[in-house]
C-alpha positions as CSV (number, residue, x, y, z in Angstrom):
1,M,78.8,81.3,59.9
2,W,78.3,81.1,56.1
3,P,75.7,83.1,54.3
4,P,72.7,81.1,53.0
5,Q,73.3,79.3,49.7
6,L,71.4,80.7,46.7
7,P,69.4,78.2,44.7
8,P,71.3,77.1,41.6
9,L,70.6,78.8,38.2
10,P,68.2,76.7,36.1
11,A,69.7,75.2,32.9
12,L,69.6,77.8,30.1
13,T,70.9,77.9,26.6
14,R,73.7,80.3,26.0
15,A,71.3,82.6,24.2
16,E,68.8,82.5,27.1
17,G,71.6,83.3,29.5
18,E,72.6,86.2,27.4
19,L,69.0,87.4,27.2
20,V,68.7,87.3,31.0
21,D,72.0,89.1,31.5
22,R,71.2,91.9,29.0
23,Y,67.6,92.3,30.4
24,L,68.9,92.7,33.9
25,E,71.6,95.1,32.7
26,V,68.8,97.3,31.1
27,L,66.8,97.2,34.3
28,D,69.9,98.3,36.3
29,L,70.4,101.2,33.9
30,L,66.7,102.2,34.0
31,G,66.9,102.1,37.8
32,R,69.8,104.5,37.8
33,I,67.9,106.9,35.4
34,N,64.6,106.8,37.3
35,P,64.0,110.4,38.3
36,A,62.0,109.3,41.3
37,R,65.1,107.6,42.7
38,A,68.1,109.2,41.1
39,H,70.5,111.4,43.1
40,D,72.2,113.4,40.4
41,T,71.8,114.2,36.8
42,Y,75.3,113.1,35.8
43,A,74.8,109.5,36.9
44,G,71.5,109.5,35.1
45,L,73.1,110.9,32.0
46,R,75.8,108.2,32.0
47,A,73.3,105.5,32.5
48,A,71.1,106.8,29.7
49,Q,74.2,106.8,27.4
50,A,74.9,103.2,28.3
51,L,71.3,102.2,27.9
52,A,71.6,102.4,24.1
53,V,74.4,99.9,24.1
54,A,72.6,97.7,26.6
55,A,69.4,97.8,24.5
56,A,71.4,96.7,21.4
57,G,72.8,93.8,23.4
58,L,69.3,92.8,24.4
59,R,68.1,93.0,20.8
60,D,71.1,90.9,19.7
61,A,70.4,88.2,22.3
62,L,66.8,88.0,21.1
63,T,67.9,87.9,17.5
64,L,70.3,85.1,18.2
65,M,67.6,83.1,19.9
66,H,65.2,83.6,17.0
67,E,67.8,82.7,14.4
68,R,68.7,79.5,16.3
69,G,65.0,78.5,16.2
70,E,64.4,79.3,19.8
71,R,60.9,80.6,19.2
72,E,59.4,80.0,22.6
73,M,60.2,81.8,25.8
74,H,60.3,79.4,28.7
75,T,59.0,82.0,31.1
76,G,59.1,79.9,34.3
77,T,62.7,79.0,33.8
78,L,63.8,82.5,32.8
79,A,61.9,84.0,35.7
80,R,63.7,81.6,38.1
81,A,67.0,82.6,36.7
82,M,66.2,86.3,37.1
83,L,65.1,85.7,40.7
84,V,68.4,83.9,41.5
85,L,70.2,86.9,40.0
86,D,68.4,89.4,42.2
87,G,66.0,90.5,39.5
88,E,63.2,91.3,41.8
89,R,65.3,93.9,43.7
90,R,66.7,95.3,40.5
91,A,63.3,95.6,38.9
92,A,61.9,97.4,41.9
93,R,64.4,100.3,41.3
94,V,62.5,101.1,38.0
95,T,59.2,101.6,39.8
96,M,58.0,104.5,41.9
97,P,59.2,104.5,45.5
98,P,56.6,104.0,48.2
99,N,54.7,107.2,49.0
100,T,56.3,108.8,52.1
101,P,54.7,111.7,54.0
102,G,56.7,114.8,53.8
């Protein structure tokens, strides 16, 4: 049996695709740094070091969009792309975990 098919990615400009990729990369790194979810300091340290590079990539993607005249964010389309790329799960790692008794 095959796994269920994911919906296709919506049509994005190259700059929009780069923006989504860099944004999700930053989310992944922040999730690894999150002290409420992290397992060890070394992994958090490595993620924090990589965050500076990822943030620069995010800045560059937004700069490119602006320079190309892409002034408007098509939030519905970008949100659909992030959902297809598992953005909801990735963003959840940045938040606080549910309160567990203990």
